[in-house]
N, C-alpha and C positions, 0 to 999 in steps of 0.2 A: 318768280319771277317776274311779274306783269310790267310789259311794258306801256301801260296805259299809266299816262300823271293823274293823280287827284288833287284835289286843292278843292278848297270852301270859297263858296264865292256862287258867282252868278253867270250860267253857262250863255245868258244872252250881251257881256261885256268881256268876251274874252284877250286878251292882256299880253297877247303876243303880235310882232308884227309878221306883216304877209296875207296871205288868203286867206281866209278861215269861210270853214263852215260850219252851223249851228243843226245839231240832229237832234229832231225831236222822232218819237213814233207817236200815230197819230190812229185812230179807228176807222173804218171801211163804212160808215152808214152816215160821213158829215157833220159829225157833232166838232164844234169848238165852242169853249169857254171853260175846263178845268184846268186844273194843274199850271205844268211847263208853257203853255199856250200862254196863259193872263201876262207871263213876263213876257211873255214878244210881243204879242198883241200890245200892249205899253211902250215898246219899244220901235216898232215898226206895223204896219198895217197888211204890208200887202202879203207874208203871211199867207193870211187870215181869208185872203181874198183871192187870192188865187187859189188855195184849198175848198174855199166854197166852190168857188166857180168848176174848178178839173171836179168835185164831186157833181154839182150840176149837169157836166155836159158829158159822167162818166159810159152812158150808152153808143157814146163814141171814141175813149180814149185808154187810157192804163191804166185807169182808177178801181184800182184792188188791190186784196192782199200782195204784200212784197214791191210793189211797186212804189217810186220813188220821184218827188214832185223837186225842183231846186229852184229856189226862187232869189231873186240876186236884187239883199235891199238897201247896200251900201258897196262905194265902188270896189273895197276889198273882203266884201262881207256877201254870203250866202246862206241860205237854210232849207235843210233838205226836209220837206215832207215826206217820213217814212210812214206807212201802211202796214202798221205789225201789229194790229191787234181789231180782232173781231165781235162787232158793238161795243157796248161800254160797261155794261156789267155783268158779274159771276152770277154763274146760271149751273144749268143742270147741265151744263159740256164746261163748266169751270171757269176760271179766270180768263178776260179777255186777251191777254201775251198770248202772239201765236210767233212761239220762237222760230220755226221754218220760213216765216214770212219776215220777221228781223232778220234772218242771217241773208236771205236773197238781193234783200233792203241794202243792207249792208255790202252787200258785192259791187252794190250799181253804186253806191256811194264811195268806193273808195274807188272804184275805175274814173267815179267826175273828183274827187278831191285828185287823185293820181295828175288827173290832164290841168286845172290846175296849179298845180303844185300847191297846195294847200291841207293846213292840219286843221284837225276835228274839236270837236269843243259839245258839251252833251250832258245832258244831267246820266244821271242812271236809266237808262233807257227801259222804256216794258216794268220797270219794275215802280210804280206809282199807281197810278189810278188801274193800267194793264195789271195787273197784279203777279206780273213776274217776280221772279229769281233773279238776283245778282250773276247769283253763282252758274246761272245756266247762259246768260247775257255776255258775261265776261268777255268767256271762253270763243265768241262766236264775233268780239269785236278786237280779238287778239291773231284768229285766223285771215278775217276779213281783212283789217288796217294792219293791227302794227307789226303781224309777216312783210306785207308790204311796203314797212317801213314810214308810214301818214302816222306823223302824230298825233298822239289822239288824247286830250283832256275830259278825265269828269270832274264835274262838278258838284260836289253837297255843300247844297241850300242850307243859312241858318247859322249863328254867331262864331 
């Protein structure tokens, strides 16, 4: 049995008290504009601006697969931009998702969520545009977050 709570709703509107981190997977080429990020950008401009600046400055920072950028958007709400996909298109090397990078990013997310005393909220990361399989991502979340007693809610959008 999973320690993850599954709900139908919008991951940008977590309805719990306390500090919250909204986690998302992004690509390693600076692209922003499809999928879950559209909902994020409608609520807050900061995650996109921070991600684009992080990408622009990549020659002098840690931007790359497995890295995480934490952006505070409200007093008790943070967004974690986790680089977990190579490019944006499926091609000869398969789908863009990189499970090892997601695993590395989730470890950093667990560390920060622990420091903040935060719960974590996300869509089914890596499984939309990145082309990943939830059966591969879910165990990573359980290993990195649930085993550390960090509450995780996964949001399925729709009716």
